[in-house]
Each structure stands twice: as C-alpha cells, then as structure tokens.
mmCIF file of the N, C-alpha and C atoms, coordinates in Angstrom:
data_MODEL
# 
_entry.id   MODEL 
# 
loop_
_atom_site.group_PDB 
_atom_site.id 
_atom_site.type_symbol 
_atom_site.label_atom_id 
_atom_site.label_alt_id 
_atom_site.label_comp_id 
_atom_site.label_asym_id 
_atom_site.label_entity_id 
_atom_site.label_seq_id 
_atom_site.pdbx_PDB_ins_code 
_atom_site.Cartn_x 
_atom_site.Cartn_y 
_atom_site.Cartn_z 
_atom_site.occupancy 
_atom_site.B_iso_or_equiv 
_atom_site.pdbx_formal_charge 
_atom_site.auth_seq_id 
_atom_site.auth_comp_id 
_atom_site.auth_asym_id 
_atom_site.auth_atom_id 
_atom_site.pdbx_PDB_model_num 
ATOM 1   N N  . UNK A 1 1  ? 34.972 43.643 -34.738 1.00 0.00 ? 1  UNK A N  1 
ATOM 2   C CA . UNK A 1 1  ? 34.804 44.547 -33.625 1.00 0.00 ? 1  UNK A CA 1 
ATOM 3   C C  . UNK A 1 1  ? 33.637 44.111 -32.740 1.00 0.00 ? 1  UNK A C  1 
ATOM 4   N N  . UNK A 1 2  ? 32.509 43.823 -33.348 1.00 0.00 ? 2  UNK A N  1 
ATOM 5   C CA . UNK A 1 2  ? 31.324 43.416 -32.593 1.00 0.00 ? 2  UNK A CA 1 
ATOM 6   C C  . UNK A 1 2  ? 31.566 42.087 -31.877 1.00 0.00 ? 2  UNK A C  1 
ATOM 7   N N  . UNK A 1 3  ? 32.207 41.165 -32.559 1.00 0.00 ? 3  UNK A N  1 
ATOM 8   C CA . UNK A 1 3  ? 32.496 39.860 -31.958 1.00 0.00 ? 3  UNK A CA 1 
ATOM 9   C C  . UNK A 1 3  ? 33.405 40.002 -30.742 1.00 0.00 ? 3  UNK A C  1 
ATOM 10  N N  . UNK A 1 4  ? 34.384 40.863 -30.842 1.00 0.00 ? 4  UNK A N  1 
ATOM 11  C CA . UNK A 1 4  ? 35.294 41.107 -29.710 1.00 0.00 ? 4  UNK A CA 1 
ATOM 12  C C  . UNK A 1 4  ? 34.531 41.685 -28.528 1.00 0.00 ? 4  UNK A C  1 
ATOM 13  N N  . UNK A 1 5  ? 33.641 42.615 -28.798 1.00 0.00 ? 5  UNK A N  1 
ATOM 14  C CA . UNK A 1 5  ? 32.843 43.229 -27.742 1.00 0.00 ? 5  UNK A CA 1 
ATOM 15  C C  . UNK A 1 5  ? 31.914 42.197 -27.087 1.00 0.00 ? 5  UNK A C  1 
ATOM 16  N N  . UNK A 1 6  ? 31.305 41.337 -27.892 1.00 0.00 ? 6  UNK A N  1 
ATOM 17  C CA . UNK A 1 6  ? 30.448 40.287 -27.345 1.00 0.00 ? 6  UNK A CA 1 
ATOM 18  C C  . UNK A 1 6  ? 31.238 39.347 -26.436 1.00 0.00 ? 6  UNK A C  1 
ATOM 19  N N  . UNK A 1 7  ? 32.444 38.993 -26.842 1.00 0.00 ? 7  UNK A N  1 
ATOM 20  C CA . UNK A 1 7  ? 33.287 38.116 -26.024 1.00 0.00 ? 7  UNK A CA 1 
ATOM 21  C C  . UNK A 1 7  ? 33.681 38.795 -24.715 1.00 0.00 ? 7  UNK A C  1 
ATOM 22  N N  . UNK A 1 8  ? 33.949 40.088 -24.765 1.00 0.00 ? 8  UNK A N  1 
ATOM 23  C CA . UNK A 1 8  ? 34.301 40.836 -23.560 1.00 0.00 ? 8  UNK A CA 1 
ATOM 24  C C  . UNK A 1 8  ? 33.120 40.875 -22.583 1.00 0.00 ? 8  UNK A C  1 
ATOM 25  N N  . UNK A 1 9  ? 31.939 41.168 -23.089 1.00 0.00 ? 9  UNK A N  1 
ATOM 26  C CA . UNK A 1 9  ? 30.740 41.188 -22.244 1.00 0.00 ? 9  UNK A CA 1 
ATOM 27  C C  . UNK A 1 9  ? 30.512 39.814 -21.624 1.00 0.00 ? 9  UNK A C  1 
ATOM 28  N N  . UNK A 1 10 ? 30.652 38.778 -22.438 1.00 0.00 ? 10 UNK A N  1 
ATOM 29  C CA . UNK A 1 10 ? 30.455 37.415 -21.941 1.00 0.00 ? 10 UNK A CA 1 
ATOM 30  C C  . UNK A 1 10 ? 31.448 37.074 -20.835 1.00 0.00 ? 10 UNK A C  1 
ATOM 31  N N  . UNK A 1 11 ? 32.699 37.456 -20.997 1.00 0.00 ? 11 UNK A N  1 
ATOM 32  C CA . UNK A 1 11 ? 33.697 37.145 -19.969 1.00 0.00 ? 11 UNK A CA 1 
ATOM 33  C C  . UNK A 1 11 ? 33.396 37.890 -18.665 1.00 0.00 ? 11 UNK A C  1 
ATOM 34  N N  . UNK A 1 12 ? 32.898 39.111 -18.758 1.00 0.00 ? 12 UNK A N  1 
ATOM 35  C CA . UNK A 1 12 ? 32.511 39.861 -17.557 1.00 0.00 ? 12 UNK A CA 1 
ATOM 36  C C  . UNK A 1 12 ? 31.344 39.161 -16.861 1.00 0.00 ? 12 UNK A C  1 
ATOM 37  N N  . UNK A 1 13 ? 30.376 38.700 -17.647 1.00 0.00 ? 13 UNK A N  1 
ATOM 38  C CA . UNK A 1 13 ? 29.235 37.989 -17.070 1.00 0.00 ? 13 UNK A CA 1 
ATOM 39  C C  . UNK A 1 13 ? 29.659 36.688 -16.398 1.00 0.00 ? 13 UNK A C  1 
ATOM 40  N N  . UNK A 1 14 ? 30.549 35.947 -17.034 1.00 0.00 ? 14 UNK A N  1 
ATOM 41  C CA . UNK A 1 14 ? 31.024 34.685 -16.461 1.00 0.00 ? 14 UNK A CA 1 
ATOM 42  C C  . UNK A 1 14 ? 31.718 34.947 -15.130 1.00 0.00 ? 14 UNK A C  1 
ATOM 43  N N  . UNK A 1 15 ? 32.588 35.944 -15.088 1.00 0.00 ? 15 UNK A N  1 
ATOM 44  C CA . UNK A 1 15 ? 33.270 36.295 -13.836 1.00 0.00 ? 15 UNK A CA 1 
ATOM 45  C C  . UNK A 1 15 ? 32.275 36.679 -12.753 1.00 0.00 ? 15 UNK A C  1 
ATOM 46  N N  . UNK A 1 16 ? 31.301 37.503 -13.114 1.00 0.00 ? 16 UNK A N  1 
ATOM 47  C CA . UNK A 1 16 ? 30.297 37.938 -12.148 1.00 0.00 ? 16 UNK A CA 1 
ATOM 48  C C  . UNK A 1 16 ? 29.444 36.798 -11.634 1.00 0.00 ? 16 UNK A C  1 
ATOM 49  N N  . UNK A 1 17 ? 29.103 35.873 -12.512 1.00 0.00 ? 17 UNK A N  1 
ATOM 50  C CA . UNK A 1 17 ? 28.316 34.712 -12.093 1.00 0.00 ? 17 UNK A CA 1 
ATOM 51  C C  . UNK A 1 17 ? 29.122 33.805 -11.177 1.00 0.00 ? 17 UNK A C  1 
ATOM 52  N N  . UNK A 1 18 ? 30.392 33.613 -11.496 1.00 0.00 ? 18 UNK A N  1 
ATOM 53  C CA . UNK A 1 18 ? 31.238 32.769 -10.658 1.00 0.00 ? 18 UNK A CA 1 
ATOM 54  C C  . UNK A 1 18 ? 31.444 33.382 -9.279  1.00 0.00 ? 18 UNK A C  1 
ATOM 55  N N  . UNK A 1 19 ? 31.468 34.711 -9.221  1.00 0.00 ? 19 UNK A N  1 
ATOM 56  C CA . UNK A 1 19 ? 31.644 35.411 -7.945  1.00 0.00 ? 19 UNK A CA 1 
ATOM 57  C C  . UNK A 1 19 ? 30.327 35.543 -7.183  1.00 0.00 ? 19 UNK A C  1 
ATOM 58  N N  . UNK A 1 20 ? 29.216 35.146 -7.809  1.00 0.00 ? 20 UNK A N  1 
ATOM 59  C CA . UNK A 1 20 ? 27.918 35.247 -7.165  1.00 0.00 ? 20 UNK A CA 1 
ATOM 60  C C  . UNK A 1 20 ? 27.295 36.631 -7.229  1.00 0.00 ? 20 UNK A C  1 
ATOM 61  N N  . UNK A 1 21 ? 27.840 37.489 -8.074  1.00 0.00 ? 21 UNK A N  1 
ATOM 62  C CA . UNK A 1 21 ? 27.344 38.860 -8.194  1.00 0.00 ? 21 UNK A CA 1 
ATOM 63  C C  . UNK A 1 21 ? 26.177 38.987 -9.169  1.00 0.00 ? 21 UNK A C  1 
ATOM 64  N N  . UNK A 1 22 ? 26.086 38.106 -10.166 1.00 0.00 ? 22 UNK A N  1 
ATOM 65  C CA . UNK A 1 22 ? 25.054 38.186 -11.195 1.00 0.00 ? 22 UNK A CA 1 
ATOM 66  C C  . UNK A 1 22 ? 24.155 36.961 -11.124 1.00 0.00 ? 22 UNK A C  1 
ATOM 67  N N  . UNK A 1 23 ? 22.904 37.143 -11.537 1.00 0.00 ? 23 UNK A N  1 
ATOM 68  C CA . UNK A 1 23 ? 21.959 36.022 -11.556 1.00 0.00 ? 23 UNK A CA 1 
ATOM 69  C C  . UNK A 1 23 ? 22.383 35.004 -12.611 1.00 0.00 ? 23 UNK A C  1 
ATOM 70  N N  . UNK A 1 24 ? 21.939 33.766 -12.401 1.00 0.00 ? 24 UNK A N  1 
ATOM 71  C CA . UNK A 1 24 ? 22.350 32.684 -13.300 1.00 0.00 ? 24 UNK A CA 1 
ATOM 72  C C  . UNK A 1 24 ? 21.186 32.053 -14.048 1.00 0.00 ? 24 UNK A C  1 
ATOM 73  N N  . UNK A 1 25 ? 19.967 32.575 -13.855 1.00 0.00 ? 25 UNK A N  1 
ATOM 74  C CA . UNK A 1 25 ? 18.791 31.973 -14.488 1.00 0.00 ? 25 UNK A CA 1 
ATOM 75  C C  . UNK A 1 25 ? 18.757 32.207 -15.995 1.00 0.00 ? 25 UNK A C  1 
ATOM 76  N N  . UNK A 1 26 ? 19.178 33.379 -16.412 1.00 0.00 ? 26 UNK A N  1 
ATOM 77  C CA . UNK A 1 26 ? 19.119 33.747 -17.821 1.00 0.00 ? 26 UNK A CA 1 
ATOM 78  C C  . UNK A 1 26 ? 20.264 33.080 -18.579 1.00 0.00 ? 26 UNK A C  1 
ATOM 79  N N  . UNK A 1 27 ? 19.998 32.489 -19.736 1.00 0.00 ? 27 UNK A N  1 
ATOM 80  C CA . UNK A 1 27 ? 21.078 31.899 -20.532 1.00 0.00 ? 27 UNK A CA 1 
ATOM 81  C C  . UNK A 1 27 ? 22.159 32.944 -20.844 1.00 0.00 ? 27 UNK A C  1 
ATOM 82  N N  . UNK A 1 28 ? 23.395 32.519 -20.793 1.00 0.00 ? 28 UNK A N  1 
ATOM 83  C CA . UNK A 1 28 ? 24.530 33.418 -20.973 1.00 0.00 ? 28 UNK A CA 1 
ATOM 84  C C  . UNK A 1 28 ? 24.481 34.139 -22.313 1.00 0.00 ? 28 UNK A C  1 
ATOM 85  N N  . UNK A 1 29 ? 24.175 33.432 -23.385 1.00 0.00 ? 29 UNK A N  1 
ATOM 86  C CA . UNK A 1 29 ? 24.157 34.076 -24.701 1.00 0.00 ? 29 UNK A CA 1 
ATOM 87  C C  . UNK A 1 29 ? 23.052 35.129 -24.798 1.00 0.00 ? 29 UNK A C  1 
ATOM 88  N N  . UNK A 1 30 ? 21.911 34.864 -24.172 1.00 0.00 ? 30 UNK A N  1 
ATOM 89  C CA . UNK A 1 30 ? 20.805 35.822 -24.192 1.00 0.00 ? 30 UNK A CA 1 
ATOM 90  C C  . UNK A 1 30 ? 21.170 37.094 -23.418 1.00 0.00 ? 30 UNK A C  1 
ATOM 91  N N  . UNK A 1 31 ? 21.779 36.923 -22.262 1.00 0.00 ? 31 UNK A N  1 
ATOM 92  C CA . UNK A 1 31 ? 22.192 38.073 -21.454 1.00 0.00 ? 31 UNK A CA 1 
ATOM 93  C C  . UNK A 1 31 ? 23.264 38.877 -22.172 1.00 0.00 ? 31 UNK A C  1 
ATOM 94  N N  . UNK A 1 32 ? 24.229 38.184 -22.753 1.00 0.00 ? 32 UNK A N  1 
ATOM 95  C CA . UNK A 1 32 ? 25.306 38.851 -23.477 1.00 0.00 ? 32 UNK A CA 1 
ATOM 96  C C  . UNK A 1 32 ? 24.754 39.697 -24.614 1.00 0.00 ? 32 UNK A C  1 
ATOM 97  N N  . UNK A 1 33 ? 23.864 39.118 -25.405 1.00 0.00 ? 33 UNK A N  1 
ATOM 98  C CA . UNK A 1 33 ? 23.309 39.833 -26.554 1.00 0.00 ? 33 UNK A CA 1 
ATOM 99  C C  . UNK A 1 33 ? 22.428 41.005 -26.118 1.00 0.00 ? 33 UNK A C  1 
ATOM 100 N N  . UNK A 1 34 ? 21.673 40.828 -25.042 1.00 0.00 ? 34 UNK A N  1 
ATOM 101 C CA . UNK A 1 34 ? 20.823 41.914 -24.541 1.00 0.00 ? 34 UNK A CA 1 
ATOM 102 C C  . UNK A 1 34 ? 21.668 43.101 -24.088 1.00 0.00 ? 34 UNK A C  1 
ATOM 103 N N  . UNK A 1 35 ? 22.734 42.833 -23.366 1.00 0.00 ? 35 UNK A N  1 
ATOM 104 C CA . UNK A 1 35 ? 23.620 43.912 -22.915 1.00 0.00 ? 35 UNK A CA 1 
ATOM 105 C C  . UNK A 1 35 ? 24.277 44.585 -24.110 1.00 0.00 ? 35 UNK A C  1 
ATOM 106 N N  . UNK A 1 36 ? 24.700 43.793 -25.077 1.00 0.00 ? 36 UNK A N  1 
ATOM 107 C CA . UNK A 1 36 ? 25.307 44.342 -26.290 1.00 0.00 ? 36 UNK A CA 1 
ATOM 108 C C  . UNK A 1 36 ? 24.334 45.274 -27.009 1.00 0.00 ? 36 UNK A C  1 
ATOM 109 N N  . UNK A 1 37 ? 23.069 44.859 -27.122 1.00 0.00 ? 37 UNK A N  1 
ATOM 110 C CA . UNK A 1 37 ? 22.072 45.677 -27.810 1.00 0.00 ? 37 UNK A CA 1 
ATOM 111 C C  . UNK A 1 37 ? 21.836 47.001 -27.086 1.00 0.00 ? 37 UNK A C  1 
ATOM 112 N N  . UNK A 1 38 ? 21.882 46.969 -25.768 1.00 0.00 ? 38 UNK A N  1 
ATOM 113 C CA . UNK A 1 38 ? 21.718 48.200 -24.992 1.00 0.00 ? 38 UNK A CA 1 
ATOM 114 C C  . UNK A 1 38 ? 22.912 49.125 -25.199 1.00 0.00 ? 38 UNK A C  1 
ATOM 115 N N  . UNK A 1 39 ? 24.100 48.550 -25.303 1.00 0.00 ? 39 UNK A N  1 
ATOM 116 C CA . UNK A 1 39 ? 25.319 49.349 -25.438 1.00 0.00 ? 39 UNK A CA 1 
ATOM 117 C C  . UNK A 1 39 ? 25.512 49.940 -26.833 1.00 0.00 ? 39 UNK A C  1 
ATOM 118 N N  . UNK A 1 40 ? 24.991 49.299 -27.851 1.00 0.00 ? 40 UNK A N  1 
ATOM 119 C CA . UNK A 1 40 ? 25.246 49.715 -29.237 1.00 0.00 ? 40 UNK A CA 1 
ATOM 120 C C  . UNK A 1 40 ? 25.012 51.201 -29.515 1.00 0.00 ? 40 UNK A C  1 
ATOM 121 N N  . UNK A 1 41 ? 23.889 51.789 -29.131 1.00 0.00 ? 41 UNK A N  1 
ATOM 122 C CA . UNK A 1 41 ? 23.694 53.215 -29.430 1.00 0.00 ? 41 UNK A CA 1 
ATOM 123 C C  . UNK A 1 41 ? 24.715 54.124 -28.743 1.00 0.00 ? 41 UNK A C  1 
ATOM 124 N N  . UNK A 1 42 ? 25.250 53.679 -27.612 1.00 0.00 ? 42 UNK A N  1 
ATOM 125 C CA . UNK A 1 42 ? 26.230 54.486 -26.901 1.00 0.00 ? 42 UNK A CA 1 
ATOM 126 C C  . UNK A 1 42 ? 27.629 54.323 -27.488 1.00 0.00 ? 42 UNK A C  1 
ATOM 127 N N  . UNK A 1 43 ? 27.879 53.161 -28.076 1.00 0.00 ? 43 UNK A N  1 
ATOM 128 C CA . UNK A 1 43 ? 29.175 52.901 -28.688 1.00 0.00 ? 43 UNK A CA 1 
ATOM 129 C C  . UNK A 1 43 ? 29.283 53.621 -30.024 1.00 0.00 ? 43 UNK A C  1 
ATOM 130 N N  . UNK A 1 44 ? 28.213 53.546 -30.825 1.00 0.00 ? 44 UNK A N  1 
ATOM 131 C CA . UNK A 1 44 ? 28.198 54.179 -32.137 1.00 0.00 ? 44 UNK A CA 1 
ATOM 132 C C  . UNK A 1 44 ? 26.783 54.675 -32.435 1.00 0.00 ? 44 UNK A C  1 
ATOM 133 N N  . UNK A 1 45 ? 26.443 55.897 -32.004 1.00 0.00 ? 45 UNK A N  1 
ATOM 134 C CA . UNK A 1 45 ? 25.083 56.411 -32.173 1.00 0.00 ? 45 UNK A CA 1 
ATOM 135 C C  . UNK A 1 45 ? 24.610 56.460 -33.625 1.00 0.00 ? 45 UNK A C  1 
ATOM 136 N N  . UNK A 1 46 ? 25.520 56.556 -34.577 1.00 0.00 ? 46 UNK A N  1 
ATOM 137 C CA . UNK A 1 46 ? 25.140 56.589 -35.990 1.00 0.00 ? 46 UNK A CA 1 
ATOM 138 C C  . UNK A 1 46 ? 24.441 55.288 -36.384 1.00 0.00 ? 46 UNK A C  1 
ATOM 139 N N  . UNK A 1 47 ? 24.813 54.191 -35.749 1.00 0.00 ? 47 UNK A N  1 
ATOM 140 C CA . UNK A 1 47 ? 24.232 52.889 -36.075 1.00 0.00 ? 47 UNK A CA 1 
ATOM 141 C C  . UNK A 1 47 ? 22.786 52.746 -35.623 1.00 0.00 ? 47 UNK A C  1 
ATOM 142 N N  . UNK A 1 48 ? 22.332 53.598 -34.718 1.00 0.00 ? 48 UNK A N  1 
ATOM 143 C CA . UNK A 1 48 ? 20.980 53.483 -34.189 1.00 0.00 ? 48 UNK A CA 1 
ATOM 144 C C  . UNK A 1 48 ? 19.928 53.502 -35.293 1.00 0.00 ? 48 UNK A C  1 
ATOM 145 N N  . UNK A 1 49 ? 20.100 54.356 -36.279 1.00 0.00 ? 49 UNK A N  1 
ATOM 146 C CA . UNK A 1 49 ? 19.114 54.453 -37.360 1.00 0.00 ? 49 UNK A CA 1 
ATOM 147 C C  . UNK A 1 49 ? 19.078 53.210 -38.244 1.00 0.00 ? 49 UNK A C  1 
ATOM 148 N N  . UNK A 1 50 ? 20.141 52.428 -38.248 1.00 0.00 ? 50 UNK A N  1 
ATOM 149 C CA . UNK A 1 50 ? 20.204 51.239 -39.093 1.00 0.00 ? 50 UNK A CA 1 
ATOM 150 C C  . UNK A 1 50 ? 19.777 49.969 -38.372 1.00 0.00 ? 50 UNK A C  1 
ATOM 151 N N  . UNK A 1 51 ? 19.568 50.039 -37.073 1.00 0.00 ? 51 UNK A N  1 
ATOM 152 C CA . UNK A 1 51 ? 19.238 48.852 -36.287 1.00 0.00 ? 51 UNK A CA 1 
ATOM 153 C C  . UNK A 1 51 ? 17.762 48.770 -35.929 1.00 0.00 ? 51 UNK A C  1 
ATOM 154 N N  . UNK A 1 52 ? 16.925 49.445 -36.659 1.00 0.00 ? 52 UNK A N  1 
ATOM 155 C CA . UNK A 1 52 ? 15.501 49.442 -36.345 1.00 0.00 ? 52 UNK A CA 1 
ATOM 156 C C  . UNK A 1 52 ? 14.865 48.069 -36.555 1.00 0.00 ? 52 UNK A C  1 
ATOM 157 N N  . UNK A 1 53 ? 15.438 47.243 -37.429 1.00 0.00 ? 53 UNK A N  1 
ATOM 158 C CA . UNK A 1 53 ? 14.869 45.917 -37.667 1.00 0.00 ? 53 UNK A CA 1 
ATOM 159 C C  . UNK A 1 53 ? 15.073 44.985 -36.477 1.00 0.00 ? 53 UNK A C  1 
ATOM 160 N N  . UNK A 1 54 ? 16.002 45.296 -35.587 1.00 0.00 ? 54 UNK A N  1 
ATOM 161 C CA . UNK A 1 54 ? 16.221 44.459 -34.403 1.00 0.00 ? 54 UNK A CA 1 
ATOM 162 C C  . UNK A 1 54 ? 15.409 44.932 -33.200 1.00 0.00 ? 54 UNK A C  1 
ATOM 163 N N  . UNK A 1 55 ? 14.652 46.006 -33.347 1.00 0.00 ? 55 UNK A N  1 
ATOM 164 C CA . UNK A 1 55 ? 13.897 46.568 -32.221 1.00 0.00 ? 55 UNK A CA 1 
ATOM 165 C C  . UNK A 1 55 ? 12.923 45.571 -31.590 1.00 0.00 ? 55 UNK A C  1 
ATOM 166 N N  . UNK A 1 56 ? 12.141 44.803 -32.361 1.00 0.00 ? 56 UNK A N  1 
ATOM 167 C CA . UNK A 1 56 ? 11.228 43.845 -31.718 1.00 0.00 ? 56 UNK A CA 1 
ATOM 168 C C  . UNK A 1 56 ? 11.971 42.784 -30.895 1.00 0.00 ? 56 UNK A C  1 
ATOM 169 N N  . UNK A 1 57 ? 13.063 42.262 -31.435 1.00 0.00 ? 57 UNK A N  1 
ATOM 170 C CA . UNK A 1 57 ? 13.862 41.280 -30.706 1.00 0.00 ? 57 UNK A CA 1 
ATOM 171 C C  . UNK A 1 57 ? 14.455 41.905 -29.456 1.00 0.00 ? 57 UNK A C  1 
ATOM 172 N N  . UNK A 1 58 ? 14.953 43.112 -29.586 1.00 0.00 ? 58 UNK A N  1 
ATOM 173 C CA . UNK A 1 58 ? 15.548 43.811 -28.445 1.00 0.00 ? 58 UNK A CA 1 
ATOM 174 C C  . UNK A 1 58 ? 14.528 44.014 -27.337 1.00 0.00 ? 58 UNK A C  1 
ATOM 175 N N  . UNK A 1 59 ? 13.320 44.382 -27.699 1.00 0.00 ? 59 UNK A N  1 
ATOM 176 C CA . UNK A 1 59 ? 12.279 44.617 -26.695 1.00 0.00 ? 59 UNK A CA 1 
ATOM 177 C C  . UNK A 1 59 ? 11.993 43.354 -25.890 1.00 0.00 ? 59 UNK A C  1 
ATOM 178 N N  . UNK A 1 60 ? 11.914 42.214 -26.563 1.00 0.00 ? 60 UNK A N  1 
ATOM 179 C CA . UNK A 1 60 ? 11.640 40.948 -25.878 1.00 0.00 ? 60 UNK A CA 1 
ATOM 180 C C  . UNK A 1 60 ? 12.809 40.561 -24.983 1.00 0.00 ? 60 UNK A C  1 
ATOM 181 N N  . UNK A 1 61 ? 14.020 40.594 -25.522 1.00 0.00 ? 61 UNK A N  1 
ATOM 182 C CA . UNK A 1 61 ? 15.196 40.208 -24.745 1.00 0.00 ? 61 UNK A CA 1 
ATOM 183 C C  . UNK A 1 61 ? 15.392 41.107 -23.531 1.00 0.00 ? 61 UNK A C  1 
ATOM 184 N N  . UNK A 1 62 ? 15.277 42.394 -23.737 1.00 0.00 ? 62 UNK A N  1 
ATOM 185 C CA . UNK A 1 62 ? 15.549 43.330 -22.652 1.00 0.00 ? 62 UNK A CA 1 
ATOM 186 C C  . UNK A 1 62 ? 14.489 43.280 -21.567 1.00 0.00 ? 62 UNK A C  1 
ATOM 187 N N  . UNK A 1 63 ? 13.229 43.169 -21.935 1.00 0.00 ? 63 UNK A N  1 
ATOM 188 C CA . UNK A 1 63 ? 12.193 43.094 -20.902 1.00 0.00 ? 63 UNK A CA 1 
ATOM 189 C C  . UNK A 1 63 ? 12.327 41.805 -20.095 1.00 0.00 ? 63 UNK A C  1 
ATOM 190 N N  . UNK A 1 64 ? 12.653 40.698 -20.750 1.00 0.00 ? 64 UNK A N  1 
ATOM 191 C CA . UNK A 1 64 ? 12.865 39.434 -20.035 1.00 0.00 ? 64 UNK A CA 1 
ATOM 192 C C  . UNK A 1 64 ? 14.048 39.533 -19.087 1.00 0.00 ? 64 UNK A C  1 
ATOM 193 N N  . UNK A 1 65 ? 15.119 40.127 -19.554 1.00 0.00 ? 65 UNK A N  1 
ATOM 194 C CA . UNK A 1 65 ? 16.313 40.283 -18.728 1.00 0.00 ? 65 UNK A CA 1 
ATOM 195 C C  . UNK A 1 65 ? 16.016 41.136 -17.500 1.00 0.00 ? 65 UNK A C  1 
ATOM 196 N N  . UNK A 1 66 ? 15.317 42.228 -17.692 1.00 0.00 ? 66 UNK A N  1 
ATOM 197 C CA . UNK A 1 66 ? 14.998 43.122 -16.575 1.00 0.00 ? 66 UNK A CA 1 
ATOM 198 C C  . UNK A 1 66 ? 14.097 42.422 -15.564 1.00 0.00 ? 66 UNK A C  1 
ATOM 199 N N  . UNK A 1 67 ? 13.067 41.735 -16.035 1.00 0.00 ? 67 UNK A N  1 
ATOM 200 C CA . UNK A 1 67 ? 12.159 41.054 -15.116 1.00 0.00 ? 67 UNK A CA 1 
ATOM 201 C C  . UNK A 1 67 ? 12.861 39.960 -14.318 1.00 0.00 ? 67 UNK A C  1 
ATOM 202 N N  . UNK A 1 68 ? 13.728 39.194 -14.949 1.00 0.00 ? 68 UNK A N  1 
ATOM 203 C CA . UNK A 1 68 ? 14.470 38.153 -14.227 1.00 0.00 ? 68 UNK A CA 1 
ATOM 204 C C  . UNK A 1 68 ? 15.441 38.758 -13.231 1.00 0.00 ? 68 UNK A C  1 
ATOM 205 N N  . UNK A 1 69 ? 16.023 39.883 -13.579 1.00 0.00 ? 69 UNK A N  1 
ATOM 206 C CA . UNK A 1 69 ? 16.982 40.528 -12.684 1.00 0.00 ? 69 UNK A CA 1 
ATOM 207 C C  . UNK A 1 69 ? 16.302 41.068 -11.434 1.00 0.00 ? 69 UNK A C  1 
ATOM 208 N N  . UNK A 1 70 ? 15.026 41.401 -11.537 1.00 0.00 ? 70 UNK A N  1 
ATOM 209 C CA . UNK A 1 70 ? 14.287 41.916 -10.388 1.00 0.00 ? 70 UNK A CA 1 
ATOM 210 C C  . UNK A 1 70 ? 13.762 40.806 -9.484  1.00 0.00 ? 70 UNK A C  1 
ATOM 211 N N  . UNK A 1 71 ? 13.763 39.577 -9.966  1.00 0.00 ? 71 UNK A N  1 
ATOM 212 C CA . UNK A 1 71 ? 13.252 38.460 -9.171  1.00 0.00 ? 71 UNK A CA 1 
ATOM 213 C C  . UNK A 1 71 ? 14.177 38.187 -7.988  1.00 0.00 ? 71 UNK A C  1 
ATOM 214 N N  . UNK A 1 72 ? 13.590 37.820 -6.840  1.00 0.00 ? 72 UNK A N  1 
ATOM 215 C CA . UNK A 1 72 ? 14.430 37.535 -5.655  1.00 0.00 ? 72 UNK A CA 1 
ATOM 216 C C  . UNK A 1 72 ? 15.233 36.262 -5.808  1.00 0.00 ? 72 UNK A C  1 
# 
C-alpha cells in the first residue's frame, strides 16, 4: 500500500515538473518521501503514534522542501 502511494506521488511530481509547475531543484525521491510523510497522518491517523521515530528525519526533509519551494 505504501509503495503504491509513493509511486503515485512520484508520478504526480514528474508530471508537474515536466509541465513546469513544480520546482526541480529538490531530488525527486526526497520530495516524494517528504510529501508522503506529510500525508501519512491524514491517510491513517492511528499510525501517527507509531511514527515518532521518523520525526527528526521528517523535520529535516520538510523544512528543506519548504525553504526550496519558497526560493525564486
């Protein structure tokens, strides 16, 4: 299930990048995983309590993604 969702997010990002809608500076796998991590609590809120060990990684990935997205 998770792998399918990651592939779906990646395909959306690839389409958006090809259309010029999304930035291209961030590596595709990093962006895909960051978006997936943001979506996880909304997809299955019960899992939130079990994903606390990924919080430090999530903080780094998400802050980097946000800062790059704000760059001109």
